N, C-alpha and C positions, 0 to 999 in steps of 0.2 A: 392913827395913820403910821406915826413914828413907830409904832411897836410891828406894825404890818411890814413896815419897809425893813426893819431890823430881821424879822423871821424870813422875809424872801431873800434878804442877802446871806441869812445863815445856811436856809436851805440850797441857795445856789452853790455855796463853797462845798456843801456835804455833797450835792449831787453831781459835781465834777467829778469826783473820785469814784463815782458808782460804775460806769464802763470798765474802769481798772478793775473794781472789783468782781465785776460779772467775768471779766477775762480770767482773773484768778482763780474763781470759782470755777469755771469750765475746764481750765487747766488741770486744777486739782481733782475735779470729777473725773476727768479723762486718764489721769494717772492711776487714780483708784481702780477704774474699770480695767486699766491696762494691766495693773498688778492683780486684779481679781480674776481677768482672764489667765493671765500667765500661771495662776495658782491652780486655775482649773486644768487647763491642757497641756502643763509641764510634765504630769506624770505620764501622760498618753505618749508624749513624744520623745520623752525618755526612754522608755521601753522601745519605741521603734528604732531611736538611735543606737543603743545597745544591739539590737536585732542585726542593724545594717551597718554597723559600724566599720565595716571593710569596704563598703562600697561608699567610695567619695560624692558619687553623683546623687544618692540617695541621700546624704547628709546635707548636701547642700539645699537638695529640694525641700528637705524639712525645714531647714531653717529660714527658706524664704515662705515657707507657709506659715510659720510662727509669726513671722513678723509682719505679713498680711492679714494673718487673722484677726488680730487686735483693732484693726480698722474695719474689716468686714463685719465683725460682729456689733461693733459699735453702731454702723452705720445702717445696718440691716435688721439685727435682730433685738436691739436694745429696747425700751420704750421711747415712742415718739420717732421710731424709724420709720422708712418708706414701707417697708414690710409687716409693720408691726400687725396691721388689720388682716393678713393672709394666714391661711392655716398653714400649721406646723409642716405638713407634707410639702408646701411649697417652699417653705423657706428651705426644708432640707434639700430639695432637688436644687435651690440655688447654688448652696454649699457643694453639692455634689459636683454640678457643673463646672465651680469654680477651682475645687480643690483636688477631686478623686483624681489620681493618675489614670491615664489611658494606657493600658496594657497592649501593645501591639502583637507582641510575640510571648508565649511563656511556655518553657522547655524545663521539665523536670530534670533534675540533675541525673536521676537514674535511669532516665528515658535514652541516653545515648544521642550520638549524634542524629540529627532529624533527616528523613528522606520523605521528599514532597514531589508528589506529581502533579502538574498543572495541566488539566484537560483542556482550559479555555485560556491560552497565553494572549489575552488582549494587553495593552499597556497597561490599563487600571489595574487588572489582576496580577500582573507580573511586580511592578513597581510600588503600588500602592495608591491611593487616591484620597481627597478630602470631600467629605460629603456635606451637604446643606440642607438647612430646613427652612421652610417657608413660613414666617413671621409677618402677617399682616401683609402679603404681598412683597415682602423683603426677604432675600435669600441671606440666611445669617450662618454662621459657621463658629466654630472654638476647636481648640485643640483636642476636644473629646471626639471630634468627629473624623479625626484623621485615623484612616484605615491601612492596614499591613498589606502587604502583597505577598505573592509567592518567595521573591527572592529574601522579604525578611523572616519568612516562616522557615526557610532551608538555610538561613545564613548559621555558618559554623558546621555545615552537613552537606546534602545533595539534592540538586533539583534536577528533575527527569522533566523533559518538553519534547513535544513532537515537533519535529524539524519541519514538516510541513505547514502546520498549523501557525509556526512561529514566523514562517517567511510570508503567511497569507495577510496577516493583519497589520496595518502602517505604522510605522516608528518604531516596532518592537525590536527588530533585530539588530538595528543601529543603537537602539537604546541599551540593549543588553550588553553589546561589545562596549559601549562606554563605560557600563557598569563595571564589567570584567576588568577592562584596561585601569581605570581611576582607582578601584578596589574600595569603591563606597556606593551607597544607595541615595539616591535624593529624589524625594517625592516631588515631582513638578508637572505640570500640564504637557502632554505630548505637543500642543502647538504654541507652546511659548517660543521655539525656533522659528515659527512662522510670523512671529509679531503681535500673536494673540494671546494675551495673559488672561486666565482665567483663575488663579489661585490667589487667595486673599491672604493665606497664611504660608508662611515659609519655615517648614519644618527644618530640624538641624539634619546635616549629612549624617548619615551612619556608616561606620565601616563594614566594608563587606569581605567575607570569606566563605566562598562557596564552591562546589565542584558540579558543575553543569554538564548533563548527561543528555546529549541529543539522540533521539529517535527516530530513524526514519529510511527510505530506500536507498539503494546504491545511487539512484540516479541524481538523488538531492545531494548526496555528500560529494560527487564527482561535479556536480554543478557548483557547489559552493567552492571547491577546492579551486576551480577554474576561474571563477569571476570574483572571488573575494581573495584579496590577497593577505588580509589578516586572518583568515579562517583556521589555515595549519599552524600559526604562531598560538591562537588562542586553545584551538583543539587539536591537542598532539596525539592522543591515543585513539586509533581505530580498532574497533571489534567488529569482524566483518563474519556475520553468522550465515552458514551454509542453509540451503534451502531443503536439505536431506539430512537423515539420520542413518547410519550404517545398520544394516538389519543383522543383528546378532542376538545371542542368547541374551545378553545385559539387556539391550536395547527394548528386546521383546517383553522381558520380564518387567521393565519400569513402564513402558506402554501399558501394558495390561493392566498394573497398579494403578495407572493414572485414569484409565478408563472405568476401573471399579470404583475409584473414587471419586469420579466424576458421578457416576450413577448413584451413589451413596449420599453426595452431598445435593444433588439436585431433586431427591426424592423419589429416584425412577427404581423400578425393581432390580433387583441382582442380574448380573451377566454371566451367561454360560460361556463354557470354554468354547462352545462352537461359536457363539455370538463375538467373543473376542478376537476369534479367529478370521472371522467376517471383517471386522474394524480393521485387522491388520490388513489384510488383503486389498480393502479400500484405500487405506493409506499408501499401501505401495504401487497402487493405480494412480493415485494423485501425483506420486512421484516419478511414475512411469519407468519403474525399476523393480524387479524380483527382488534386489537386493539392498534395497533403501526403504525407509519411511519418510514420509513427508514432513518436514517440519511445520508446515501449517497444522497443528493440532487441533485447533477449534474447528476446522470443517469436519474434522472427524467425531469431536465431542457432540458436534449439534446431531449429528445422526443418533445419539442415544436417546436424547428428548424425543425424537420422532418414532424412534423404536417402541420407545415406554408407551406412547399413546395406541400402538396396534397391540402390544402386550397385554393392556388393561382391558380394550376391546374384545380380545380373545379370551380375557379372564384367566391369563396364565399367571403363573406364581414368578416367573422368571423370564428374563428376555432372552430369547434364543435367537440362532441364526436366521431363521425363516423371518423375525421381526425386524432384521438389519436389512434384509434383503426388500423388505416389503417398504421400508421407509426409503431405500436407495431408489426404487422403482418408482415412487410416489413422486420424490424430489425430480426424477430425470421426466416423469408424465407433467409435471407443472411446467419445467422448463423446455418442454419438448414439442411446442407448437410450432415453431419454423420448420425444422427438420421432419416433421410430420406433414405438413403443408408441401414440402420438397418432395418426399416420398410420394404421397398421393399424384402428384404431377408427373412422376416418373410413370407410376403404375398407369395413368390414364394415357399418356401418350406424349403431354405436353412437353416434357422435357426427354429427349432421346436418348436412351440407354439401353441398349441391347445388352443381354445375359444368356444367348443360347446364339448357335449358329458361328460363321467366320466371315470374316469381312477385311478386304484389302485397304490399308492406310487409316483404319479405325482401331482405336483400343481405349479400353476403361480406364482411366487414371483415378487417384483417390486424393482428394481434399478434406482439409480440416477448415470449418467455419466458426469463428468466435464473435457471437452476437450477445452484448450485455454479460452476464451471467452464465450463459448457455455455450457451450462448445460440444461439436458432434462433426461426425465425419459424413462425407457423401462422394458417391460416384461421379467424375465428370467425364464426358467423352473428348478425346483427344483425334483430330483427324490431320492428316499430312497428304500434301499433293507433290509429285516430283515432275519436271519438265525440263527439256533441254534449255541449255543457257548456262551462263556464269554469273547469274544474280547473286547465288549464295542462297543460305538458309534464311528466309525470313520471318520473322516472330511477329505473327499478327497482333497478338497483344502487346508488344511494344509499340508498332507501328499505330495502334490505337490510343496509346498513351494509358493502357491498363496494366500492362506488365510493369512491375516494380524492378529494382536493379539485381537483385540477388535470381529474380526469374529470368531475367535477360541474360545474365553470366551462365545460367544453367543451358540455355540455347545455344550460346556460342562456344561452349563445350563441345558442342554435336560436331561442329566443324573439324575442331581439333581432332575428335576420333576417328572421322570419316578420313582425315589426311593421314594420321598414323596407322591405321588398320589397312585401308584399300588404295590411296593414291601415293605409293612409294616409286613407283615405275612411270606414272604419267600425271600430268597435272589436274588438279581438282577442280573440274568444273561443273556446277550444279546448280539448278534452281529449284527451290522447294520454299512450301508456304506450310507453317504450322500453328494449329488454332485450338485453343480450348473451348469447345462448341457451348452456346448458350451460357456465355459468362459474361456479365454486364457491371462487375464489380472490380475493384483493383485485386491483383493477383501478385502475389511473392512468395519467395521460396524456390528452392532447387529440388523438391520432391519429384517434380513431375518430369524431370530430364531423362530418366531409365524408360520411362513410356514414351516420351516423345522420340527418343532414339529409337527404339522397337517398332514404333509407328513408321518412322522413316525409313526404316530399312526396309519395312513391309511393302511401303508404296515404291521403294526404289526397286524390289527383286520381284514384286507383284506377287509375293507369297500371303494368303489369307493369316490373319490372328483369330484365334479363339475368344469369341465375344463373353464365353463364361468366365473368363480371367479378368481381374482386376490389377494393377501394379503399381507400385509405387517405388521411389529410391532415388537417389542422387548419385552421379558418377563423376568421373574424372576423365581426363584425355586418354587414359590408358585402359580403359574399360573397366576399372574397378568400381564396385557398387559400394556408396558410402552411405551411412545411416541417416535418418529422417526422424523428424518429431510427430506427436500424435498418432503412432502406429496403432494403437488401440481403437482410437476413435475412427480410424479409416478403414481398418478390417469390419469393424461393425456397422459401418455405414453400408458398405457393400453387402453384408450379410443379411442385413434387414431388407434389402430390395430383393434379394433372392430369395429369401424364406417367403416373402409376401407373392411372389412369382411362383414359388414351390421349388424346395430343393431336391436335384436330381442326381447328387453326386459328382457332377462335373464342374460346379462352382468352385472358383480357386483365387486366392489371391497371392501375389508375390512379393515380398518384402526383402530388404537386405538381411544378410546373415548377421550383420553387427545389431540389427535390433532384436535378436531373438532374446536376449536379456529384459527387454522392454515389453515383452507381451504379459498382460496383465487383463486377459480378456473376459467378459462374462460368462458366466456358466452355460448359457443356452447357445453361445459358439462353441465352447468346448466340447459339449454332449453332441454337437453336430459333426465335429470332426471326429471325435470317437466312434460316431454310428458311421462313417463314410459318406456323409451328405455333403461334407464341406472339405477344403483343404487349405492350409497355409503352408507355401512354400518360402524358402529363404534361397537366396542366391550370392554369391559374392563376385561374379563376372556377367559381363552383359552377355555372353555367349549361353550362359546358362539358361538366363532368361528367355532369349530366342528360341532356344528349344522347348522350353515348356509351352512357350505362346503359339509356336507354329506346329509343333510334333515333328519338326525335322532337323537334321543335323546342323550345328551351326559350323564346324569343321574348324581342324586346328593347321595352322601353316607349318611347313615343312623347312627345313634347311635354307631352301632358295626362297622362302616367302610365299609360296605357292599354296591353295587350299584345294581339298578334294572337290573332283568334279560334282556337280549338282548340289553340294552343300549351301547353307544361307550365305556365308561369306564369299563363296566363288562367284554365285550368283551376283552378289552387291558388287564385287571388282569389275565383272564382266559388263554389268550395265552402266558404272561408272566411265570404265572405259570406252563403252559405246559413245555416250554423252560428251566425253573429251574430245573423242575422234570427230564428232560433229561439229563440236564447237571450234576445232583447229581446222576444219574443212571451210565454214564460214568466214573465218578469219582470212584464209587464203583467198577466198572469192572477193572480201572487201578490199584485200592489199592489190588484187589484180585490177579491180575497178578503178 
């Protein structure tokens, strides 16, 4: 027993030092592993340090990787580690997730300043986001799931945004202003300002140096300028593009080259000279000017694709003018359901429009209707009644709350015209009502003022107006006829009705002289005018329109302000004077009572 006790005492003394031995051994093994790992990775890191020695952030990043790799390799890749039983691909994935850099943006040095267009500028697409992965029902993330936004991609260059879309999405406009003012990009949740924090990582703030270009309509620019005090400070340069391009030799050449390039790029067949001429005419029609091309080039380019279809159906080698006209006619047919319905209602008498004979206090006005993408002209009957009294000229559309401000202004001008030309020697006393018949929608614009005045004078003088005429034009108080819009659509709208009923050479349209440069009529109208079946008259004064509509002389005032007897103006003055005297007698009788 004594020997056993001695052995136990000896072993006890020896084993007391065993934990220390184990610690010493573990430290030496770890040091050995560290030295081995350093020897293995140092050549790789040295090569990277030499390559990026001018970039301090990369050098610091490589140093941190080296220090952490020594721990990771021992813990995960050495025998006995937690990942020892897993495949090499799994081990490699762990290292990639932990150490591979997350390249948000990569710009090659020779590529120049970046120019980025963001078609969908929601907050995450603009400022970046942090993505998450589902791991056994738990959302996890890492720095590898930090995604760049358009501001990161355009940093150091230019970012192009659609202003209307930018204002549509929440938080984007305020976030963009904040980034531009602070000069940095911060990836954060847009809901953090509302107290809802959904971000588990906090990426570093990135310095921002970018030029933002907003593209949008004039309305949006003026709206931002008025409602946002910081807008002009941040966006100081305005580029206001015109809607039209002057028609000259250079612009025609560039337009033709663009059309031919579009045909080649889209796989369409070549365009002939006549086809290009047809496209130029269509562009001038869109601009409503003989001397200007429309800047809406895409509207013209789309015609080429449709014309190419008709060209292939005809098995032609080139796209000719006939194919362009087919494409335009097909487009008008697709969009023309409403205009065709209105025309049929006029032909069957549902909508009352006369194109023959004469009538007192009735005239054919011309209107333009815009419904969706369809724009077409249509005649509308204007009627006027005149009776004794001093109520003035009543605009029935305004009283019914269908007439808008500009239309009401045009009617009010009629009183000024009557007073200036007819009531210089006696007070103007008249009661009259003006209406655009069978109109059940809102009416705006003053293009009916000339027709309303001629109709009013017809009712006043009892002189009939030719119903084969239609008229459009704005006027001022001195009887000068002013330009209007949509002149081509208005003429063609009346022409369609006359053609459907049969052209007889008496049908005509009266327009302002100032609109002659806006005439870009369809070929069928031009041919009808050339054959004497249809006419287009231009006038610069009200008297010219009255003579055309009535076939009588309007008459010019002499030095004493008197008009020739039996002239239209003489009859108008006589009738107004008669009404004024009747009103004066009524006033005297009321005073006597």
